[in-house]
C-alpha positions as CSV (number, residue, x, y, z in Angstrom):
1,M,19.6,-10.3,-3.2
2,R,20.2,-6.8,-1.9
3,Q,18.0,-3.8,-1.4
4,F,19.2,-0.3,-2.1
5,F,17.5,2.8,-0.7
6,G,18.4,6.4,-1.5
7,M,16.6,9.7,-1.0
8,S,17.0,13.4,-1.6
9,Q,15.0,15.7,0.6
10,R,15.4,18.5,-2.0
11,G,14.2,16.3,-4.9
12,D,17.6,15.7,-6.6
13,L,17.2,12.3,-8.3
14,R,21.0,12.0,-9.0
15,E,21.6,12.5,-5.3
16,A,19.0,9.8,-4.5
17,V,20.6,7.2,-6.8
18,Q,24.2,7.9,-5.8
19,G,26.0,4.5,-5.4
20,L,23.3,2.5,-7.2
21,T,24.9,0.2,-9.8
22,N,23.5,-2.6,-11.9
23,P,19.9,-2.5,-10.5
24,Q,17.5,-5.3,-11.6
25,L,14.4,-3.4,-10.5
26,I,13.8,0.2,-9.5
27,M,10.9,1.7,-7.6
28,L,10.6,5.5,-7.7
29,M,8.6,7.5,-5.1
30,S,8.5,11.2,-6.0
31,N,6.7,14.5,-5.3
32,G,3.8,15.8,-7.4
33,S,5.7,18.7,-9.0
34,Q,8.7,16.6,-10.1
35,F,7.3,13.2,-10.7
36,E,7.2,13.2,-14.5
37,Q,10.7,14.9,-14.7
38,H,12.1,12.2,-12.3
39,V,10.5,9.4,-14.4
40,R,12.2,10.7,-17.6
41,E,15.5,11.2,-15.8
42,L,15.5,7.8,-14.2
43,E,15.0,6.1,-17.6
44,I,18.0,8.1,-19.0
45,L,20.2,7.1,-16.0
46,Y,19.1,3.4,-16.1
47,P,17.8,2.6,-19.6
48,K,15.8,-0.6,-20.0
49,V,15.9,-1.4,-16.3
50,P,12.4,-2.5,-15.2
51,S,10.9,0.3,-13.1
52,I,7.6,1.4,-11.5
53,G,6.9,4.7,-9.7
54,C,4.3,6.8,-8.0
55,I,3.8,10.1,-6.2
56,G,4.2,9.6,-2.4
57,M,6.4,9.8,0.6
58,C,9.0,7.2,1.3
59,Y,11.3,6.1,4.1
60,D,14.0,3.9,5.5
61,T,15.1,5.1,8.9
62,R,14.1,8.6,7.8
63,V,11.1,9.9,5.9
64,A,11.3,12.0,2.6
65,E,8.0,14.0,2.6
66,Q,8.6,16.3,-0.4
67,G,11.7,15.0,-2.1
68,V,12.4,11.8,-4.0
69,G,13.3,8.3,-3.0
70,V,14.5,5.2,-4.9
71,V,14.3,1.6,-3.8
72,A,16.1,-0.9,-6.0
73,F,16.8,-4.6,-5.9
74,T,20.2,-5.9,-7.0
75,D,22.2,-9.2,-7.1
76,G,20.1,-12.3,-7.4
77,V,16.7,-10.9,-8.6
78,S,14.7,-11.6,-11.8
79,A,12.1,-8.9,-12.4
80,A,9.6,-7.6,-14.9
81,A,7.6,-4.4,-14.8
82,N,4.5,-3.3,-16.7
83,V,1.2,-1.5,-16.4
84,L,-2.5,-2.3,-16.7
85,E,-4.3,0.7,-18.2
86,Q,-7.8,2.1,-18.0
87,V,-8.2,0.8,-14.5
88,S,-11.4,2.9,-13.9
89,V,-13.0,1.3,-16.9
90,M,-11.6,-2.1,-17.9
91,P,-8.2,-3.2,-16.4
92,V,-8.9,-6.8,-17.5
93,K,-8.3,-5.7,-21.1
94,Y,-4.6,-5.6,-20.3
95,I,-4.3,-8.8,-18.1
96,R,-2.4,-10.6,-20.8
97,R,0.6,-8.4,-20.0
98,L,0.7,-9.7,-16.5
99,E,0.2,-13.3,-17.6
100,E,3.1,-13.0,-20.0
101,D,5.3,-11.4,-17.3
102,L,4.5,-14.3,-14.9
103,R,5.8,-16.7,-17.5
104,K,8.8,-14.5,-18.3
105,V,10.1,-14.5,-14.7
106,N,9.0,-18.1,-14.1
107,A,7.0,-17.0,-11.1
108,A,6.5,-19.4,-8.2
109,Q,4.7,-19.2,-4.9
110,A,7.8,-19.6,-2.7
111,D,10.1,-17.0,-4.3
112,T,8.0,-14.5,-6.3
113,I,6.1,-11.4,-5.2
114,C,4.0,-8.8,-7.1
115,I,4.4,-5.2,-6.0
116,D,2.0,-2.6,-7.4
117,F,1.5,1.1,-7.4
118,C,-2.1,2.1,-8.3
119,S,-3.8,5.4,-9.3
120,G,-7.2,4.4,-8.1
121,N,-10.2,2.0,-8.4
122,D,-8.1,-0.3,-6.2
123,A,-10.7,-2.9,-5.4
124,C,-11.5,-3.6,-9.0
125,V,-7.8,-3.6,-9.9
126,L,-6.9,-6.1,-7.2
127,T,-9.7,-8.4,-8.2
128,T,-8.4,-8.3,-11.8
129,I,-4.7,-8.8,-10.9
130,H,-5.7,-11.7,-8.6
131,T,-7.3,-13.6,-11.4
132,A,-3.8,-14.0,-12.9
133,L,-1.7,-14.3,-9.7
134,R,-3.9,-17.0,-8.1
135,R,-3.1,-19.5,-10.8
136,R,0.4,-19.6,-9.4
137,N,-0.4,-18.6,-5.8
138,I,1.6,-15.4,-6.1
139,S,1.2,-12.9,-3.3
140,L,0.9,-9.1,-3.8
141,V,1.9,-6.1,-1.7
142,G,1.3,-2.5,-2.9
143,G,-0.6,0.7,-2.4
144,T,-2.2,3.8,-3.9
145,G,-0.1,6.8,-4.9
146,D,-1.1,10.4,-5.1
147,G,-2.1,12.6,-8.0
148,G,-3.7,9.9,-10.1
149,K,-0.5,9.0,-11.9
150,V,1.9,6.0,-11.9
151,S,4.9,5.1,-14.0
152,A,6.3,2.0,-15.6
153,N,9.5,1.6,-17.6
154,G,10.0,5.3,-18.1
155,R,6.5,6.3,-19.1
156,V,3.8,8.1,-17.0
157,Y,0.3,6.7,-17.0
158,E,-2.9,8.2,-15.7
159,D,-5.7,5.8,-14.7
160,G,-3.3,2.8,-14.4
161,V,-1.7,0.3,-12.1
162,A,2.1,-0.2,-12.4
163,Y,3.3,-3.6,-11.2
164,A,6.6,-5.4,-10.7
165,L,7.1,-9.1,-10.5
166,V,10.1,-9.9,-8.4
167,K,11.6,-13.4,-8.2
168,N,14.2,-13.9,-5.4
169,L,16.8,-16.2,-6.9
170,G,18.4,-16.7,-3.5
171,G,15.5,-17.7,-1.2
172,R,11.9,-17.3,-0.3
173,V,9.5,-14.4,-0.2
174,K,6.5,-13.8,2.0
175,A,3.8,-11.1,2.3
176,Y,2.5,-9.8,5.7
177,K,-0.2,-7.5,6.8
178,E,-0.4,-5.7,10.1
179,N,-3.6,-4.5,11.7
180,I,-3.3,-2.3,14.9
181,Y,-7.1,-2.2,15.5
182,H,-9.6,-4.6,17.1
183,K,-13.4,-4.8,17.5
184,M,-15.0,-2.2,19.7
185,G,-18.0,-3.5,21.7
186,N,-20.7,-5.4,20.0
187,H,-21.6,-2.7,17.4
188,R,-22.8,-4.2,14.1
189,F,-24.1,-2.2,11.2
190,I,-25.9,-2.9,7.9
191,A,-24.9,-0.2,5.4
192,S,-27.4,1.4,3.1
193,D,-27.9,4.4,1.0
194,T,-24.4,3.9,-0.3
195,D,-22.8,5.6,-3.3
196,K,-20.2,3.3,-4.7
197,A,-18.7,5.8,-7.0
198,R,-18.1,8.3,-4.2
199,Y,-17.3,5.7,-1.5
200,M,-20.2,7.1,0.5
201,I,-22.2,5.5,3.4
202,G,-25.5,7.2,3.8
203,A,-27.0,5.1,6.6
204,L,-26.2,2.5,9.2
205,N,-29.0,0.3,10.5
206,G,-31.4,2.7,8.8
207,K,-30.1,5.8,10.7
208,S,-27.8,8.6,9.5
209,A,-24.2,7.3,9.3
210,R,-22.8,10.5,10.7
211,G,-25.2,10.5,13.6
212,V,-24.5,6.8,14.5
213,Y,-20.8,7.5,14.5
214,Q,-21.2,10.6,16.6
215,D,-23.6,9.0,19.1
216,I,-21.3,6.0,19.8
217,L,-18.1,7.9,20.2
218,H,-19.5,11.2,21.6
219,V,-17.6,13.4,19.1
220,T,-18.5,16.5,17.2
221,E,-18.9,16.6,13.5
222,Q,-15.6,18.5,13.2
223,Q,-13.8,15.7,15.2
224,I,-14.9,12.8,12.9
225,Q,-12.0,13.2,10.4
226,T,-9.4,12.8,13.1
227,Q,-11.3,10.3,15.2
228,T,-11.1,7.8,12.4
229,F,-7.4,7.5,13.4
230,K,-8.6,5.8,16.6
231,N,-12.0,4.4,15.4
232,P,-12.3,3.4,11.8
233,F,-14.9,1.0,10.5
234,G,-14.2,-2.6,9.8
235,K,-15.7,-5.0,7.2
236,I,-15.6,-8.7,8.0
237,N,-14.0,-10.7,5.2
238,G,-14.0,-14.3,6.3
239,D,-11.6,-14.6,9.2
240,D,-10.1,-11.2,8.4
241,T,-11.2,-7.6,8.9
242,C,-10.7,-4.9,6.3
243,I,-10.2,-1.5,7.7
244,I,-12.3,1.4,6.3
245,S,-11.1,4.9,7.0
246,I,-13.5,7.9,7.1
247,K,-12.4,10.6,4.6
248,E,-14.9,13.4,5.4
249,V,-18.5,14.2,6.5
250,N,-20.9,14.9,3.7
251,G,-24.2,16.1,5.2
252,N,-25.6,13.1,7.1
253,A,-23.4,10.7,5.2
254,L,-19.8,9.6,5.6
255,S,-17.3,9.6,2.7
256,C,-14.7,6.8,3.1
257,F,-11.4,5.8,1.5
258,R,-12.8,2.4,0.5
259,Q,-15.9,1.4,-1.2
260,V,-18.9,0.2,0.9
261,N,-21.9,-1.4,-0.7
262,D,-25.5,-1.7,0.4
263,S,-26.0,-4.6,2.8
264,D,-22.3,-4.7,3.7
265,V,-21.9,-5.7,7.4
266,L,-19.6,-3.3,9.3
267,I,-18.3,-3.2,12.8
268,M,-16.6,-0.4,14.8
269,L,-12.9,-0.7,15.5
270,E,-10.7,0.8,18.1
271,L,-6.9,1.4,18.3
272,G,-5.0,-1.3,20.1
273,D,-1.5,-1.3,21.7
274,Y,0.3,-0.5,18.4
275,K,3.8,-0.6,19.9
276,S,3.2,-4.2,21.1
277,I,1.6,-5.2,17.8
278,V,4.6,-3.9,15.9
279,K,6.9,-5.9,18.1
280,E,4.7,-9.0,17.5
281,T,4.9,-8.5,13.7
282,I,8.7,-8.1,13.8
283,G,8.9,-11.3,16.0
284,K,6.8,-13.2,13.6
285,I,9.0,-12.1,10.6
286,C,12.2,-13.1,12.5
287,Q,10.7,-16.5,13.3
288,D,9.7,-17.1,9.7
289,F,12.9,-15.7,8.3
290,P,16.0,-16.0,10.5
291,R,18.0,-14.6,7.5
292,R,16.5,-11.6,5.7
293,S,17.9,-9.8,2.7
294,A,15.3,-7.0,2.6
295,V,11.9,-5.8,3.7
296,F,9.7,-3.5,1.5
297,S,6.6,-2.1,3.2
298,V,3.6,0.1,2.5
299,N,2.3,2.2,5.4
300,C,-1.0,4.1,5.3
301,L,-0.8,7.9,5.4
302,F,-3.2,7.7,8.4
303,R,-0.8,5.4,10.3
304,Y,2.0,7.9,9.4
305,K,-0.1,10.7,10.9
306,L,-1.1,8.7,13.9
307,F,2.5,7.6,14.7
308,S,3.9,11.1,14.0
309,E,1.3,12.8,16.3
310,N,2.2,10.4,19.1
311,G,5.9,10.8,18.6
312,Y,6.3,7.2,17.5
313,M,7.2,7.4,13.8
314,Q,11.0,7.5,14.3
315,E,10.9,4.7,16.9
316,Y,8.8,2.7,14.5
317,L,11.3,3.1,11.7
318,R,14.1,2.1,14.0
319,E,12.1,-1.0,15.1
320,M,11.5,-2.1,11.5
321,G,15.1,-1.3,10.7
322,S,16.2,-4.0,13.2
323,L,15.0,-6.5,10.6
324,G,17.8,-5.3,8.3
325,S,17.3,-3.4,5.1
326,H,13.9,-1.9,5.4
327,A,12.3,0.7,3.1
328,G,8.9,1.6,1.9
329,L,6.1,3.9,0.7
330,V,3.5,6.0,2.5
331,G,0.3,5.1,0.6
332,Y,-3.2,6.3,0.3
333,G,-4.5,2.7,0.6
334,E,-2.8,-0.6,1.1
335,H,-2.9,-3.8,-0.9
336,Y,-2.4,-7.2,0.4
337,N,-3.1,-10.1,-2.0
338,N,-6.6,-9.3,-3.3
339,Q,-7.5,-7.0,-0.4
340,F,-7.7,-3.2,-0.5
341,V,-7.5,-1.9,3.1
342,N,-7.0,1.4,5.0
343,Q,-4.9,2.3,8.0
344,S,-2.8,-0.8,7.7
345,M,0.7,-1.9,6.8
346,S,1.6,-4.5,4.2
347,C,5.1,-5.7,3.5
348,V,7.1,-8.3,1.7
349,V,10.1,-10.0,3.2
350,F,12.9,-11.4,1.1
351,E,15.1,-14.3,2.5
């Protein structure tokens, strides 16, 4: 298979798709003001080609912040795209669509991936999707777009998750997740006074969540929103750690980008040597896949900000570009199998 990437910094879709012929799947990443226009235009240019889309920045060796980008797979791919609706209420109502698409592409663990773009309620969405994917051991990579909208096959949906099933007819696929944080000290917290609907943590070990965070890190209330780039929370999930970013301070509580429940056990994380970690990830991919057709990744907005502020973003894209054809989305939350995480990178590698 082959991966196509095109972008237009000025939001010209025709410029972005220049040279794209016979796509078997298209992924659209657009800006908020032109998203619906681009969805309609894409369907006219490539009628009946499976497609998904969202609002967000995209990249290959460069980043398109306000324009439009297109990733497409050609030559040796079987794909299906669809949407689960009402994700804030009952996404399971539409799970039969995914089950039918899995049969349609003859999905198998070794050569099939699910890529999703979500409008919100990610944890519930991933649990729902996983009920279908786990029967065939299919991995998932994806993320949250902006604006509460996604698209599938030429239609825009609010309160939905657009997904694409991609079967590589020429080799294997595998999903990866990269975590650039590790545990800080022996801090261990029991969350309480949480508000699941607003992703709020009221207290940690019975004390104000804001006060606990400030006391440990010696930061002002105003510094908390940027300190989370270096020190997010972590939630232990078996042998893995799910990263939880802080969104804002709300009185004595902390609003996060991921749901936290009463009695959840959290730890404090700190930023590691991210340049070395990126090199380790690339080395692992090269070891697993000596021959690579494409890499599609989802990087967190906070990673993008952290890397950009430290003058590393362009170097990062060059490093990932050494794998071959690499492109992706800057998301507002990352999906890896049934996990909804923050400040991470997830990707799929095609042999």
